[in-house]
Residue, then its C-alpha position, 0 to 999 in steps of 0.5 A: m364376778s360377772n353373772e353372764s357367760i357367752i358360748i360360741l359354738k359351731n354347727d358341729f355335734a362336737e361342739i356339745k362338749i364345749l356347751t357342756d363345759g361352758i355351762n358347768y363353768f357358768a354354773k359354778k361361778t353363779h352357784l347354781d344348784n346341781e338340779t338347775t345345772l342338770d336341767l340347763c344342760l338337758v335343755l340346751d343339749e336338746i335346742i342346740t342339737n336341734i339347731i345343729s341337726y335341722g337349722f341350716d339348709d347348707e353345709s357352710e359352718h355357722k355360729i350359734i351364740v349362747n347367752l347365759n346369765v342370772n339377774n334377780k334370781v332368774l336364770s336366762v338363756k338367749i340362743e342366736d343362730d342364723g339358720i333357716p326361720f324356725n319358731p318352735l312355739e308354732f307347733p302344738a304340744p304333743d298329746t302324751t296321753k296317746p300311746l307312743e305308736e300313735r303319736e306324731v313324730g316330733g315336739l317332744g323337744v319343745f314340750f320337754v324344754k317348757k316342762l323345764m323351764d319357766k318361760i320360753e320366747y322366740e323372735r326373728k330379728e336381722n335374719k337370726n333366730i333368737l330363743t330365750v328361756s328362763k327359770s326362776l331360781 
């Protein structure tokens, strides 16, 4: 049985259901525990929602490829899109000690992803954003 799944989505919010179904299928076949599966759903929902919301400067249909893998007790997810260049790691972490009304808008999603995953990497290659997140199991 393969420890890998590939989910191909369109830049459409209706695709989030396909993403969730794909994650649940992958979690079942690789025996991920419920907490890890929930974290994975939350993280990918955040990332894919941001890509769909802000990643494209046209109305065309675009593909978002999500590659899930478990190898040597490490869960790794690579997300690829052909959207505008965006490195989420270039943005400073939000100051969560400030009262809500004094905080700047944005940045909480990346902060949230970093909290739930052990590692996050970004590269721009062949006109694609490639974001890889991983977590030790």
